[in-house]
C-alpha positions as CSV (number, residue, x, y, z in Angstrom):
1,M,0.0,0.0,0.0
2,L,1.4,3.4,-1.0
3,I,0.6,6.1,1.6
4,K,0.0,9.3,-0.2
5,N,-1.0,11.7,2.6
6,K,-1.5,12.1,6.3
7,S,-5.1,11.1,6.2
8,Q,-4.2,7.7,4.8
9,L,-1.5,7.3,7.4
10,F,-4.0,8.1,10.2
11,L,-6.4,5.5,8.9
12,L,-3.6,2.9,8.7
13,L,-2.7,3.6,12.3
14,I,-6.3,3.0,13.4
15,V,-6.3,-0.3,11.6
16,V,-3.0,-1.4,13.1
17,F,-3.7,-0.4,16.7
18,F,-7.4,-0.5,17.3
19,I,-8.8,-3.4,15.3
20,P,-6.5,-6.0,16.9
21,I,-7.4,-4.7,20.4
22,G,-11.1,-5.2,19.6
23,C,-10.4,-8.7,18.4
24,V,-8.4,-9.7,21.5
25,Q,-11.1,-8.2,23.7
26,G,-13.7,-10.5,22.1
27,Q,-11.5,-13.6,22.4
28,L,-10.6,-13.1,26.0
29,G,-14.1,-12.2,27.2
30,K,-16.0,-14.7,25.0
31,D,-18.2,-12.1,23.5
32,N,-18.0,-9.9,20.4
33,G,-16.3,-6.9,22.1
34,G,-18.0,-3.5,21.9
35,E,-19.1,-0.8,24.2
36,Y,-22.0,-1.9,26.4
37,H,-24.1,0.8,28.0
38,N,-27.3,-1.0,28.8
39,G,-26.2,-3.9,31.0
40,M,-23.9,-6.9,31.4
41,V,-23.9,-10.4,32.8
42,V,-20.7,-12.3,33.6
43,C,-21.0,-15.8,34.9
44,A,-19.5,-19.3,34.7
45,Y,-21.3,-20.8,31.8
46,P,-22.3,-19.4,28.4
47,D,-25.9,-20.7,28.3
48,A,-26.6,-19.2,31.8
49,A,-25.0,-15.9,30.7
50,Q,-27.4,-15.8,27.7
51,V,-30.4,-16.4,30.0
52,G,-29.4,-13.5,32.2
53,L,-28.9,-11.2,29.2
54,N,-32.3,-12.2,27.7
55,I,-33.9,-11.2,31.0
56,L,-32.2,-7.8,31.0
57,K,-33.4,-7.2,27.4
58,K,-37.0,-8.1,28.4
59,G,-36.9,-5.3,30.8
60,G,-35.8,-7.2,33.9
61,N,-33.5,-5.6,36.4
62,A,-30.3,-7.0,37.9
63,V,-32.0,-9.0,40.5
64,D,-34.4,-10.6,38.0
65,A,-31.4,-11.5,35.9
66,A,-29.6,-12.9,39.0
67,V,-32.5,-15.2,39.9
68,A,-32.7,-16.5,36.3
69,V,-28.9,-17.0,36.2
70,Q,-28.9,-18.9,39.6
71,F,-31.5,-21.4,38.3
72,A,-29.8,-21.7,34.9
73,L,-26.5,-22.4,36.5
74,A,-28.1,-25.2,38.6
75,V,-28.7,-26.9,35.2
76,T,-25.7,-25.9,33.1
77,F,-23.0,-25.8,35.8
78,P,-23.7,-28.7,38.2
79,A,-20.2,-28.6,39.7
80,A,-21.2,-25.4,41.6
81,G,-24.5,-23.9,40.3
82,N,-27.2,-25.2,42.5
83,I,-30.6,-25.4,44.2
84,G,-29.2,-27.6,46.9
85,G,-26.6,-25.2,48.2
86,G,-26.5,-21.6,49.3
87,G,-24.6,-18.3,49.0
88,F,-24.4,-14.6,49.5
89,M,-25.7,-11.6,47.5
90,V,-24.4,-8.0,47.6
91,Y,-26.8,-5.4,46.1
92,R,-26.3,-1.8,45.1
93,S,-29.2,0.1,43.5
94,A,-28.6,2.8,40.9
95,Q,-29.3,5.4,43.6
96,G,-26.6,4.0,45.9
97,E,-28.8,1.9,48.3
98,T,-26.9,-1.1,49.6
99,N,-28.0,-4.4,51.0
100,T,-26.8,-8.0,51.4
101,L,-28.7,-11.3,51.5
102,D,-27.4,-14.3,53.4
103,F,-28.8,-17.5,52.0
104,R,-26.0,-19.6,53.4
105,E,-26.8,-23.2,54.4
106,K,-27.5,-24.0,58.1
107,A,-26.6,-27.0,60.2
108,P,-29.6,-29.3,60.8
109,A,-31.3,-29.2,64.2
110,S,-29.9,-32.5,65.2
111,A,-26.3,-31.6,64.3
112,S,-23.7,-31.6,67.1
113,Q,-20.3,-30.2,67.8
114,N,-18.5,-33.6,67.8
115,M,-20.6,-35.3,65.1
116,Y,-17.5,-36.0,62.9
117,L,-15.3,-37.3,65.7
118,D,-14.6,-41.0,66.6
119,S,-14.6,-42.3,70.1
120,A,-11.0,-41.2,70.5
121,G,-11.9,-37.6,69.5
122,N,-10.2,-37.8,66.1
123,V,-11.9,-36.5,62.9
124,I,-13.4,-39.4,60.8
125,Q,-11.9,-38.9,57.3
126,G,-14.4,-38.1,54.6
127,M,-17.5,-38.0,56.8
128,S,-18.0,-34.2,56.3
129,L,-17.4,-34.5,52.6
130,S,-19.0,-37.5,50.8
131,T,-21.8,-38.7,53.0
132,H,-25.4,-37.6,53.6
133,L,-24.2,-36.2,57.0
134,A,-22.1,-33.6,55.0
135,S,-25.1,-31.6,53.9
136,G,-26.4,-28.4,55.5
137,V,-30.0,-27.2,55.0
138,P,-30.0,-25.6,51.5
139,G,-30.7,-21.9,51.1
140,S,-30.5,-21.1,47.4
141,V,-34.2,-21.3,46.6
142,D,-35.3,-19.3,49.6
143,G,-32.6,-16.8,48.8
144,M,-33.8,-16.3,45.3
145,V,-37.5,-16.0,46.5
146,E,-36.5,-13.3,49.0
147,A,-34.4,-11.4,46.5
148,H,-37.2,-11.4,44.0
149,K,-39.8,-10.5,46.6
150,K,-37.8,-7.4,47.6
151,Y,-36.3,-6.2,44.4
152,G,-37.7,-8.2,41.5
153,K,-39.6,-6.6,38.6
154,L,-40.6,-9.4,36.2
155,K,-42.9,-12.3,37.2
156,W,-41.3,-15.2,39.1
157,E,-42.4,-17.7,36.5
158,E,-40.6,-15.9,33.7
159,L,-37.3,-16.1,35.7
160,V,-37.4,-19.9,36.4
161,Q,-38.7,-21.0,33.0
162,P,-35.4,-20.6,31.1
163,A,-33.7,-23.1,33.5
164,I,-36.6,-25.5,33.0
165,D,-36.2,-25.3,29.2
166,L,-32.4,-26.0,29.5
167,A,-33.0,-29.0,31.7
168,H,-35.9,-30.4,29.6
169,N,-34.5,-29.8,26.1
170,G,-30.8,-30.2,27.1
171,F,-27.8,-28.0,26.2
172,K,-24.5,-28.8,24.5
173,I,-21.7,-29.3,27.0
174,T,-18.2,-27.8,26.6
175,K,-15.0,-29.7,26.4
176,R,-14.2,-28.6,30.0
177,M,-17.5,-29.9,31.3
178,A,-17.1,-33.2,29.5
179,A,-13.8,-33.7,31.2
180,D,-15.3,-32.8,34.6
181,L,-18.2,-35.3,34.2
182,N,-15.8,-38.1,33.0
183,R,-13.5,-37.4,36.0
184,E,-16.4,-37.8,38.5
185,T,-18.2,-40.8,36.9
186,A,-16.7,-43.4,39.3
187,E,-17.7,-41.3,42.3
188,F,-21.2,-40.7,41.0
189,K,-21.7,-44.4,40.5
190,K,-20.3,-45.3,43.9
191,L,-22.3,-42.8,45.9
192,N,-25.6,-43.0,43.9
193,E,-26.7,-46.6,43.7
194,G,-29.9,-46.9,41.6
195,K,-29.5,-43.4,40.1
196,S,-28.2,-42.4,36.7
197,Y,-27.8,-38.6,36.9
198,L,-24.9,-37.1,34.9
199,L,-24.0,-40.6,33.7
200,K,-23.6,-41.9,30.2
201,D,-22.8,-45.3,28.7
202,S,-19.7,-43.9,27.0
203,L,-17.4,-41.1,27.7
204,W,-18.9,-37.6,27.6
205,Q,-17.7,-35.6,24.6
206,E,-17.7,-31.9,23.7
207,G,-21.0,-31.1,22.1
208,D,-23.0,-33.9,23.8
209,V,-26.5,-32.8,24.8
210,L,-27.2,-33.0,28.6
211,V,-30.9,-33.5,29.4
212,Q,-32.0,-33.6,33.1
213,E,-35.7,-34.5,33.3
214,D,-36.0,-34.9,37.0
215,L,-34.3,-31.6,37.6
216,A,-36.7,-30.0,35.1
217,K,-39.7,-31.4,37.2
218,T,-38.2,-30.0,40.4
219,L,-37.7,-26.6,38.8
220,E,-41.3,-26.7,37.5
221,R,-42.5,-27.1,41.1
222,I,-40.4,-24.2,42.1
223,R,-41.8,-22.1,39.2
224,D,-45.3,-22.9,40.2
225,K,-45.2,-22.8,44.0
226,G,-42.1,-20.7,44.8
227,R,-40.6,-21.4,48.1
228,A,-43.2,-24.1,48.9
229,G,-42.2,-25.9,45.7
230,F,-38.8,-26.8,47.3
231,Y,-39.2,-26.6,51.1
232,D,-42.6,-28.4,51.2
233,G,-44.5,-30.9,49.2
234,I,-43.0,-33.5,46.8
235,V,-39.5,-32.1,46.5
236,A,-39.2,-31.8,50.3
237,D,-40.4,-35.4,50.6
238,E,-37.8,-36.6,48.1
239,L,-35.0,-34.7,49.9
240,V,-36.0,-36.1,53.3
241,D,-36.3,-39.6,51.9
242,E,-32.8,-39.2,50.4
243,M,-31.5,-38.1,53.8
244,Q,-33.0,-41.1,55.6
245,S,-31.6,-43.5,53.0
246,G,-28.1,-42.4,54.0
247,K,-28.5,-41.6,57.7
248,G,-28.5,-37.9,57.0
249,L,-29.9,-35.3,59.4
250,I,-32.1,-32.9,57.4
251,T,-35.8,-33.2,58.3
252,K,-38.9,-31.5,57.0
253,A,-38.8,-29.3,60.1
254,D,-35.3,-28.2,59.1
255,L,-36.5,-27.3,55.6
256,Q,-39.6,-25.4,56.8
257,N,-37.6,-23.5,59.4
258,Y,-34.9,-22.3,56.9
259,H,-35.0,-18.6,56.0
260,A,-32.5,-16.4,54.3
261,I,-31.5,-13.2,56.2
262,W,-31.1,-9.6,55.0
263,R,-28.0,-8.2,56.6
264,K,-26.5,-4.7,56.6
265,A,-23.7,-4.4,54.0
266,L,-20.2,-4.2,55.4
267,I,-18.7,-1.0,54.1
268,G,-15.1,0.2,54.2
269,R,-12.7,2.5,52.2
270,Y,-9.5,2.1,50.2
271,K,-8.2,5.5,49.3
272,E,-10.9,7.3,47.3
273,Y,-12.9,4.0,46.8
274,K,-15.8,2.8,48.8
275,I,-15.9,-1.0,49.2
276,I,-19.3,-2.7,49.7
277,T,-19.0,-6.3,50.7
278,M,-20.5,-9.2,52.7
279,P,-20.6,-9.3,56.5
280,P,-20.3,-12.5,58.6
281,P,-21.0,-15.4,58.3
282,S,-18.8,-14.6,55.3
283,S,-15.2,-14.2,56.4
284,G,-14.5,-12.7,53.0
285,G,-15.7,-9.2,53.5
286,V,-14.0,-8.6,56.8
287,A,-10.8,-10.2,55.5
288,L,-10.8,-8.2,52.3
289,L,-11.2,-4.9,54.2
290,Q,-8.4,-6.0,56.6
291,L,-6.1,-6.8,53.7
292,L,-6.8,-3.4,52.0
293,Q,-6.1,-1.5,55.2
294,S,-2.9,-3.5,55.7
295,V,-1.4,-2.4,52.3
296,E,-3.0,1.0,51.8
297,K,-0.1,3.2,53.0
298,Y,2.5,1.4,50.8
299,P,3.4,2.6,47.2
300,L,2.2,-0.5,45.4
301,S,1.7,1.3,42.1
302,R,5.3,2.5,42.1
303,W,6.6,-1.0,43.0
304,G,4.5,-2.6,40.2
305,F,2.4,-5.6,39.5
306,N,3.7,-8.8,41.1
307,A,7.1,-7.2,41.9
308,D,9.0,-8.8,44.8
309,S,8.1,-6.0,47.3
310,T,4.5,-6.1,46.2
311,V,4.2,-9.8,46.6
312,Q,6.1,-9.8,49.9
313,L,3.8,-7.1,51.4
314,M,0.6,-8.8,50.2
315,V,1.7,-12.3,51.5
316,E,2.6,-10.8,54.9
317,A,-0.8,-9.1,55.1
318,E,-2.6,-12.4,54.1
319,R,-0.6,-14.4,56.7
320,R,-1.9,-12.1,59.5
321,V,-5.5,-11.8,58.2
322,Y,-6.0,-15.6,57.8
323,A,-4.6,-16.1,61.3
324,D,-7.4,-13.7,62.6
325,R,-9.9,-15.5,60.5
326,S,-9.1,-18.8,62.2
327,K,-10.2,-17.4,65.7
328,Y,-12.6,-14.6,65.3
329,L,-15.0,-15.3,62.4
330,G,-18.2,-17.2,62.6
331,D,-22.0,-16.9,62.4
332,P,-22.9,-13.6,64.1
333,D,-26.3,-15.1,65.2
334,F,-24.4,-17.5,67.5
335,Y,-21.1,-15.8,68.2
336,K,-20.1,-12.2,68.9
337,V,-17.8,-11.5,65.9
338,P,-15.6,-8.5,66.7
339,V,-16.0,-6.9,63.3
340,D,-15.4,-3.3,64.6
341,S,-12.1,-4.3,66.3
342,L,-10.9,-6.3,63.3
343,L,-11.6,-3.3,61.0
344,K,-9.9,-0.6,63.0
345,P,-7.1,0.8,60.8
346,A,-4.8,1.2,63.8
347,Y,-5.2,-2.6,64.5
348,N,-4.3,-3.7,61.0
349,T,-1.4,-1.2,60.8
350,S,0.0,-2.6,64.1
351,R,-0.4,-6.1,62.8
352,M,1.9,-5.2,59.9
353,S,4.5,-3.4,62.1
354,D,6.5,-6.5,63.0
355,F,7.4,-8.0,59.6
356,S,10.9,-7.6,58.2
357,W,11.7,-6.8,54.5
358,D,14.8,-8.9,55.0
359,K,13.1,-12.3,55.6
360,A,9.8,-14.1,55.7
361,T,7.8,-14.1,58.9
362,P,7.3,-17.8,60.0
363,S,3.6,-18.5,60.4
364,A,4.4,-20.4,63.6
365,S,5.3,-17.0,65.1
366,I,2.0,-15.4,64.0
367,Q,-1.0,-15.8,66.2
368,P,-4.5,-14.2,65.9
369,G,-4.3,-10.6,67.1
370,K,-5.5,-9.5,70.5
371,F,-8.0,-6.6,71.2
372,V,-8.7,-4.5,74.2
373,A,-11.9,-5.9,75.9
374,Y,-12.5,-8.6,73.3
375,E,-15.5,-10.8,74.0
376,S,-15.2,-14.4,73.8
377,D,-14.4,-25.1,44.7
378,Q,-16.4,-25.6,44.5
379,T,-18.2,-22.3,44.2
380,T,-19.4,-20.0,41.4
381,H,-19.8,-16.3,41.1
382,Y,-21.8,-14.0,38.8
383,S,-21.8,-10.2,38.4
384,I,-24.7,-8.3,36.8
385,V,-25.5,-4.7,36.0
386,D,-28.8,-3.6,34.4
387,H,-29.9,-0.7,32.2
388,D,-30.6,1.6,35.1
389,G,-27.3,0.8,36.9
390,N,-28.5,-1.5,39.6
391,A,-25.7,-4.0,40.4
392,V,-25.7,-7.5,41.9
393,S,-22.7,-9.5,43.0
394,I,-23.6,-13.1,44.0
395,T,-21.4,-16.0,45.0
396,T,-23.1,-19.4,45.4
397,T,-21.8,-22.8,46.3
398,L,-22.1,-26.6,47.0
399,N,-18.7,-26.4,48.6
400,G,-16.7,-29.2,46.9
401,S,-16.9,-29.7,43.2
402,F,-20.3,-31.3,42.7
403,G,-20.8,-30.9,46.4
404,S,-21.1,-34.3,48.2
405,K,-21.6,-35.9,44.8
406,I,-24.9,-37.4,46.1
407,F,-28.1,-36.7,44.2
408,V,-31.6,-36.4,45.6
409,K,-33.4,-39.4,44.0
410,G,-36.4,-38.3,42.0
411,A,-35.5,-34.6,42.3
412,G,-32.3,-34.7,40.3
413,F,-30.2,-32.1,42.2
414,L,-27.0,-32.5,44.1
415,L,-26.6,-32.2,47.8
416,N,-24.0,-29.8,49.3
417,N,-21.1,-30.8,51.6
418,E,-21.1,-27.4,53.4
419,M,-20.8,-29.0,56.9
420,D,-17.1,-29.3,56.1
421,D,-16.9,-25.5,56.4
422,F,-17.4,-25.8,60.1
423,S,-14.5,-26.6,62.4
424,S,-15.0,-30.3,62.9
425,K,-12.3,-30.0,65.6
426,P,-10.4,-26.9,66.6
427,G,-7.1,-26.7,64.8
428,V,-7.9,-29.5,62.3
429,P,-7.9,-28.1,58.7
430,N,-10.9,-28.5,56.4
431,M,-10.8,-29.6,52.7
432,F,-9.2,-26.2,51.8
433,G,-6.6,-26.4,54.5
434,L,-8.3,-23.7,56.6
435,V,-8.3,-24.1,60.4
436,G,-10.8,-22.7,62.8
437,G,-12.0,-22.8,66.4
438,K,-14.9,-22.1,68.7
439,A,-16.3,-19.3,66.7
440,N,-17.0,-21.7,63.8
441,S,-17.9,-24.9,65.8
442,I,-20.9,-26.9,64.8
443,Q,-24.2,-26.0,66.4
444,P,-27.8,-26.7,65.4
445,G,-29.2,-24.1,63.1
446,K,-25.9,-22.3,62.8
447,R,-24.5,-21.0,59.5
448,M,-21.0,-22.3,58.6
449,L,-18.2,-19.8,58.0
450,S,-17.5,-19.0,54.3
451,S,-14.7,-17.4,52.3
452,M,-17.1,-16.1,49.7
453,T,-16.5,-12.4,49.0
454,P,-19.0,-10.9,46.6
455,T,-18.1,-7.2,46.4
456,I,-19.1,-3.9,44.8
457,V,-16.8,-0.9,44.5
458,E,-17.9,2.8,44.3
459,K,-15.8,5.8,43.1
460,D,-17.0,9.3,43.7
461,G,-20.4,8.0,44.7
462,K,-20.9,6.1,41.5
463,L,-20.8,2.4,40.6
464,F,-17.2,1.4,39.7
465,M,-16.8,-2.3,39.9
466,V,-18.7,-5.6,40.6
467,V,-16.4,-8.5,41.5
468,G,-16.3,-11.9,43.0
469,T,-15.0,-15.5,42.5
470,P,-15.2,-19.1,43.5
471,G,-12.0,-20.9,44.8
472,G,-12.4,-22.0,48.4
473,S,-9.8,-20.4,50.6
474,T,-8.3,-18.5,47.6
475,I,-11.5,-16.5,47.1
476,I,-10.5,-13.7,49.4
477,T,-7.0,-13.3,48.0
478,S,-8.2,-13.5,44.4
479,V,-10.8,-10.7,44.9
480,F,-8.1,-8.7,46.8
481,Q,-5.6,-9.0,43.9
482,T,-8.2,-8.3,41.2
483,I,-9.3,-5.1,42.9
484,L,-5.6,-4.0,43.3
485,N,-4.9,-4.9,39.7
486,V,-7.4,-2.2,38.6
487,L,-6.9,0.3,41.4
488,E,-3.1,0.3,41.7
489,F,-1.8,-1.3,38.5
490,N,-4.2,0.4,36.0
491,Q,-5.3,-2.9,34.4
492,G,-8.5,-3.1,32.5
493,M,-11.2,-5.5,33.8
494,Q,-10.3,-8.4,31.5
495,Q,-6.6,-8.0,32.1
496,A,-7.1,-7.8,35.8
497,V,-9.0,-11.1,35.7
498,N,-6.5,-12.8,33.4
499,S,-3.5,-11.8,35.5
500,K,-1.7,-14.6,37.3
501,R,-2.3,-14.9,41.0
502,F,-0.7,-16.0,44.2
503,H,-2.1,-17.0,47.6
504,H,-1.1,-17.4,51.3
505,Q,-3.4,-18.4,54.1
506,W,-1.3,-18.5,57.2
507,L,-1.4,-22.3,57.5
508,P,0.2,-24.2,55.8
509,D,3.1,-21.7,55.7
510,L,3.4,-21.8,51.9
511,V,3.0,-19.3,49.0
512,Y,0.9,-20.9,46.3
513,I,1.6,-19.4,42.8
514,E,-0.2,-19.8,39.5
515,K,2.2,-20.9,36.8
516,G,3.8,-17.7,35.3
517,A,2.8,-15.5,38.2
518,L,6.3,-14.6,39.2
519,D,9.4,-14.0,37.0
520,S,12.5,-16.0,37.8
521,T,14.2,-13.0,39.5
522,T,11.3,-12.2,41.8
523,H,10.9,-15.9,42.6
524,A,14.6,-16.2,43.6
525,K,14.5,-13.0,45.7
526,L,11.5,-14.2,47.7
527,E,13.0,-17.7,48.2
528,Q,16.2,-16.1,49.4
529,K,14.2,-14.4,52.1
530,G,12.7,-17.7,53.3
531,Y,9.4,-17.8,51.5
532,K,8.4,-21.3,50.6
533,I,6.9,-21.1,47.1
534,I,5.0,-23.9,45.3
535,D,2.9,-24.2,42.3
536,G,-0.7,-24.0,43.4
537,G,-2.7,-23.9,40.2
538,P,-5.1,-21.1,39.4
539,G,-6.8,-19.3,42.2
540,G,-10.5,-18.9,41.5
541,R,-12.4,-17.9,38.4
542,V,-13.1,-14.2,38.8
543,D,-16.1,-12.7,37.0
544,A,-16.3,-9.0,37.2
545,I,-17.6,-5.8,35.6
546,L,-16.0,-2.4,35.5
547,K,-17.8,0.9,34.7
548,T,-15.2,2.7,32.6
549,K,-14.6,6.5,32.7
550,W,-16.3,6.7,29.3
551,G,-19.5,5.3,30.8
552,Y,-19.8,1.8,29.4
553,Y,-19.4,-1.6,31.0
554,E,-16.3,-3.6,30.5
555,G,-16.5,-7.3,31.6
556,G,-13.9,-9.6,32.9
557,A,-14.7,-13.3,32.3
558,D,-12.1,-15.7,33.7
559,P,-10.4,-17.7,30.9
560,R,-9.6,-20.4,33.4
561,G,-13.1,-21.7,33.0
562,D,-16.0,-21.5,30.6
563,D,-16.9,-18.1,32.0
564,T,-18.7,-15.8,29.7
565,K,-19.4,-12.1,29.5
566,L,-22.4,-10.7,27.6
567,G,-23.6,-7.2,27.3
568,W,-25.8,-4.9,25.3
């Protein structure tokens, strides 16, 4: 091409620099790029994202779309999407009103503190993971009913029907889901005698159509009867029958007595940003605000993304915050959680005062902090913003991948294994290596502690970011890093989600890094200071939305999964 004048040169520069950027954006975010002003859905599976977007386009608000996505994920993402689990919702209206909904599972009425211990007082391996005793009373359906009752706009039936259609007609599975289903086949067969859910005569292949007729019937009952379609009637009978077949604890009374709880949002600040997050029984919100307070005064942006000083500071903050988590966090309805004390800036500053830049602080020397007058995944996340600017951040879970892997016969849905999130015994780690104590001990009707950290960020009184992730104990640190990637390291939403992550949780005293997170020089510097670094795989699958300075929504859909962002 012969360039004859400045106009042609200008057009060539546009082609060279801007068109490739748009193409990359589309590939990374699994959408067609573009500027989205009317709303956005980012979640773990493409079919569920499409359901949410369709609801927004029909005139539904963010909560309507969230309800539809929750039920769609129960069909299309059985590893974590659910009606047999629970979760948390953080809500911010377009006018700045905030609220949170706790639909976390609860221990059955007949649960007891030592229910997973043998006669010698030792934890019985696997009992809190892959048995009927592992399940807490599900909260997801009641949570969606309550969210819709308070904020919904469209009819309930319209929001549940898309999930019914997906279950009844089937949907094409991805390569990743095929691998997940094949990996779990032996466990499904072992734990579900006489049931054929998610099983196939041959190996699952990408593009196979997954039909779930029993789940469709259960969803129809929820569509027609709302809460009563799950916590009463046929579905409740099926769930209780399943419990009795495996010596589980959940009764009809447990189901009828379950209710989600609206809780006041936990609000903090980081520089000019307002952080709106989940209070206990989530440990995530408290821990996130502690972490942000711990690093706020340091020049992170000058040090740079994943530089040795940046990583060292963040690891030392994580070490101390997770130590506090082990002692002080639990269900506030059963235990006086010292939120105000944990979130005093002076406290978190003092906690960081004793680390040395010259060497790692051994976790053995770090204990939970002391206050004056103190009184004694698998998970999935979705972020949604609607046309008016209402925002929802929801993290929901079965705990382990596919929960307990036990299906409710006749109803077609998976039971959770959330009871493992309690402290079966003080000091004994759960499936994620997290330890706990009295604050998170098992008690009838108590909600187990969680790391889920659904969060919304404001800047100058306006919506700025919606963020969250699955990932067990790595949830808190993944949200922490993603927020800092945007606020301190000037990364766009998709880049912030894509960026490699690292994690430390006090015990075990190890720094887990995603492959490629640290360059060789940084790795060597940290090891010379005594940090034990091991490959830990990816931390979470962050799904997030950023309101750009130009006024449109930029999504970040995690490429580590089938996560998808769709906007309009």
